[in-house]
C-alpha positions in Angstrom: 26.5 -0.6 34.3 26.7 -2.9 30.9 23.0 -2.7 31.1 23.0 0.9 31.6 25.6 1.5 28.7 23.8 -0.5 25.8 20.8 2.0 26.4 23.2 4.9 25.8 22.3 7.0 22.6 25.0 6.2 20.1 26.1 2.8 22.0 25.1 -0.4 19.7 27.4 -3.2 21.1 28.7 -4.2 24.9 30.8 -7.0 25.1 31.7 -8.6 28.7 34.6 -10.3 28.8 36.4 -12.7 31.7 39.4 -10.5 31.9 40.5 -8.2 34.9 39.0 -4.8 35.4 38.9 -4.0 31.5 36.3 -6.6 30.6 34.2 -4.4 28.6 34.5 -3.8 24.9 31.9 -0.7 23.6 31.1 0.1 20.5 29.4 3.5 19.5 28.4 5.1 16.4 29.0 9.1 16.4 27.8 11.4 14.3 30.9 13.6 15.0 33.6 14.3 17.3 31.2 16.5 19.3 29.0 13.8 19.5 31.7 11.3 20.2 32.8 13.2 23.6 29.2 13.3 24.5 29.1 9.6 24.5 32.1 9.2 26.1 30.9 11.7 28.6 27.8 9.8 29.4 29.8 6.5 29.8 31.9 8.2 32.2 28.4 9.0 34.4 28.3 5.7 34.7 31.6 4.9 36.4 33.3 3.5 33.1 36.9 4.4 32.6 38.0 3.9 29.0 41.6 2.8 28.4 41.8 2.4 25.1 39.6 3.6 22.0 39.8 3.3 18.2 38.0 5.5 15.6 37.8 3.2 12.4 37.2 4.4 9.2 36.7 1.4 6.9 35.2 -2.1 7.9 35.6 -5.3 5.2 33.4 -7.9 6.1 32.3 -11.3 3.8 29.4 -13.8 4.6 30.3 -16.9 6.5 30.0 -19.9 4.4 31.4 -22.9 6.5 28.1 -24.9 6.4 27.6 -24.3 2.7 31.0 -25.7 2.5 30.9 -28.3 5.1 27.7 -29.3 2.6 29.3 -29.5 0.0 32.2 -31.5 1.4 30.0 -34.1 2.8 28.2 -34.6 -0.8 31.1 -35.0 -2.8 32.8 -37.6 0.2 29.4 -39.6 -0.3 
């Protein structure tokens, strides 16, 4: 099912966990609520149950710089 889910239009990420029966996280991008309903229906046709859903309106990110900081720290210790 997870391989089939990632092939659906609008699905951009599928994560599988080792917990119980709610072990898939699926991230989709939809144009509007109608498109979201279509994607949801396509997932249901794969016999996937949606237990919870969230609509994300904004995302904030920053670069991961741990390795740069570790290198600077190592140089300062020399």
